[in-house]
C-alpha positions, 0 to 999 in steps of 0.5 A: 499500499502506498504511503498517504504522503510524499515529501516534496520539499527536501534540502540536502547538504549539497545546498551548501550550508543550508542543510544538516544532512547528507543525501544518503542519510535522508534517503535511508531515513525516508525508507525507514519511516515508510516512504516509497517515494521522495523528492529532492529540491536543493537550492539552485542546483542538482549537484546532489542528485546522483548521490541521492539517486544511488542511495534511493536505489539502494534503499528501494525508494523512488527518487523525484529529482527536482530543484528549488529555484530562487527568482530575482523578485524574491519568489521561490519555486520547487521545480520537478521535471515531468519527463525527459524534456522537463529535465533538459529544460530544468538543466538549461534554466540552471545553466542560465541562472549560474552564467549570469552576473558574478561567480556564485550569484544565481539570477533567474526571472519569471520570463526565463521559465516560459520555454521550460514551463510546459514540461515542469511541475512547479510548486510556488512557496508562499512568501513570509509577507503574504501581501506579495502572494497575489503578484507571485501567483499571477506570475505562476499562472501566466506561465504556459502549460498551466494544465496538460491533459486536465492535470494540474501542473502548478501548485502552491505549497502549504507549510507549517511555520510553527508560529502563532496563527499558523492554521489561520494563515494556511486557511487564508492561503487555501481560500486565496488559491481556491479563488484563483483556481490554484491547487495546494500541496502540503510540504514539510520543508525538510532540512535534516533527516533526524530531529537531533541534527537541529543543532548542526543545522544552527552551526552550518547556518552560522557558518554560512552567515559568517557569525557565531550561533549566539548572534544568529538571531532571527536567521536561526530556524525558529522551530526544531522540527524541520526533520523528515517526519513519517508520512502518517505524521505529515498526514495527521498534521495536515488533516484539515487539508486532505486535498493538499496531502492527496496532491503530493501523491498525484504530483509523484505520479505525474512526474515520470522522469528518473535519472535512469532515463538519461542516455549519454552519446559521445561525439561520433568523431567520424571523418568521412561520410558513411564511415563509422567511428570503428572504421575510422579508428581501424583506418587510422591505426593501419595508416599510422603503423608504418610510422611506428614500425618502419620495417613492418609490424611484428606478428605479435604486434599485429595480433595485439592490435587486432585483439584491441580493435575487436574489443574496442568495437564490441564495447563501442569505445571507438569515438573515445579513442578518436577524440583523444587522438584528435586532441593529441594531434592538434597539440602536436601540430602547435608544437606542444609535447604531450604524453598519455599515461596510466593504464592507457600505456598498456594499449598498442592502439594508443601507442600506434596512434601516438597517444602514448610513447611506450610499446606495450607489446615490447614491454609485456604490458597487459591490455586488459588492465586498461579495458576489459569486457568483464569490468564494463568500465568506461576507458580512462585516458590521461594525457599530460601536456606541457603545463605552461601551454595546456590552456591552449589545448583547453580553449581549443577544445571549447572552440572545437566542440562548442561550449554547449557540448564541452565542460570540465568535471566538478570536484566536491570540496568537503570538510576535512578534520582541520577545517571542520574544527576551525569552522565549528569552533569559530561559530561556537565562540571558541578563542582563535588560538584554541581553534588553531590548537585544536586544528593542529593537534586534534584534527588527525584523531577527530574521527575516533572519539576516544583517541580525540578525548585522550589527545585533548586531555594530553593538551590539558583541555577541559573536556567538561566545557560544553562548548569544547565537547560540542565542538568535537561532536559537531565537527565530527558530524560535519566531516564529509559535508560538501563545502563548495564545487571546485574544478577538476584539473582537466577532466573534460566531458564531451557530448554529441548533443547539448551537454546542458540538456544532460547536466547544468553547467557553471562558470568557474573562477578562471575566465573562459572555463565552465564545469558540470555540477557533477564530479567524476564519481557521479559521471561514472554512475551514468557511464559518461566518458571523460577525457583528462587533459592534464599539465606536466611541467617536465614535458616543457623541459623535455621539449626544450631538450629536444630543441637543444639537441636539434640546435647543437647536434642537428638530431631530431628526437621525440618521446617515442624515438629516445633509445630504449634501454640505453646502458649508459643511462641505466648506469647513472640511474643505478648510482642514483645520479637522478637529481632533476629526473622526473619520478626518481629524484626523491630521497626515498627513490634515490635511496632505493635505486643503488639497491634495486639496480634497474636495468630495464624500463619495467624495472623502473616501473616496479621501482616507482610502484613500490616506493609510494606512501601506501606500500611504505606504510604497510611494509611492502616496500622492504619485502618487495625489495628483498624479493 
């Protein structure tokens, strides 16, 4: 049996300091309370929609992905896409609002909603001053598509404010809506999943407002029941407005869109009419073979290339390889040194195309570490470019594919122990020198309450002080909360159709760049493919070295034509004469080189792999060195 009520106004931590709960906490709590469907309406963003979608799927819930839109005239709307076209319209609205004005400013007006309105279900939130309500309602009714197939798609929210005259206020709103032919819907305006999070809610509000909790005043949410309540409890609270409760279920049934409906199409990248991407890739590989193997490709190389092309074709990854090849070719046409790295070096196709410069067949590298039919994971080719010229490549990508089809991934910058202690201590009124001491000495032990108490006692701190103990408790709750969206170093998402119909785009702090609101983990869920355009200063040094060789010795050389396994070079490496040599110049690497005595490239691969923080801390380095 369906729950009698569906919560349609839920704010998560991805509204950035407006909520005391993470999306997954809200979803699992909703399931525990008996919901079968729930909405998510973060402020001017859908950045948390994928996290909520995953949690809802795990919990066995249906998620209604929506958004709270703040308009220029002070009105606020909950916008839910009714279908795939509605999601595209919502993404474009968010993109438009974020691209206006300065960074972190969202500007949207009623006139901007006209094109998207027919496919959106809109819920107007009443203003605190009801004198402006008629104007806002009229603006809502003036939008096209007020009704579709005799079904309401415009509503006014009824929300309890826990203030004197609350019930009279709601009756007045209902009477006004009835006179205007507008339906009402009940909402809980949820800010956190559990009633015990109301203190954290005050803390994040104070951080956002830049003041202490004591100085919040009217900015504090005056009632402490903004937590998610059971459907039956909400139905009881709105018993005087049964139609408003029933409308929550009607809205949920009218909104058929799910994030599972999103289909991603990579740019086709074909060069000739009637030629498929796979045919183009095969032709380019066969054309490039003589450049890598002037004397003819060995049989094992041809076998490996045929195997790779078959697997790439079966997984429909050819357009991705063509995109990376296009970017690399353009960079080299500008004289920019670039080099593929990571598991892409295991691909003979990448080597032949010039994306990487190490022959994987000669080095005995396994292609399935890069792409495997069993794993069903999108390929990930990281390409390093000269760091001081990488921006040329980035801007060319925007021009070549168009800003409506290309954007960088976001990164979610989250609260870590040091930042959480500083921010919480500050808004709770702790002295600055004390918060600095906590950040320096306590942060590393914050996730462990017992260890945290022990270290605090060692510092002579009074744990009976309520503000100090609250600081530890609330900072621990704040760990992992998103602070803001950042920019991925170079992970591009490219599409065949409009990218802003799949996901909203935002400008970055750096002029000329834009990001999607999802990070690399989010796009992995939706199986979006990204191209990593990264910067490496050492490549600039190599280019200048090649130019010096040509000027002084009239010798032309590139990354692929450097003599392999040069004995004199390896003798220098074995003596740790590697100062200024990328990857093997650290003290740890230089101390290992005379003991490992690498003689081949693969010996260096092992050397670099084991002298890493993880293997060293786990004691593997000494064991592998002995072996």
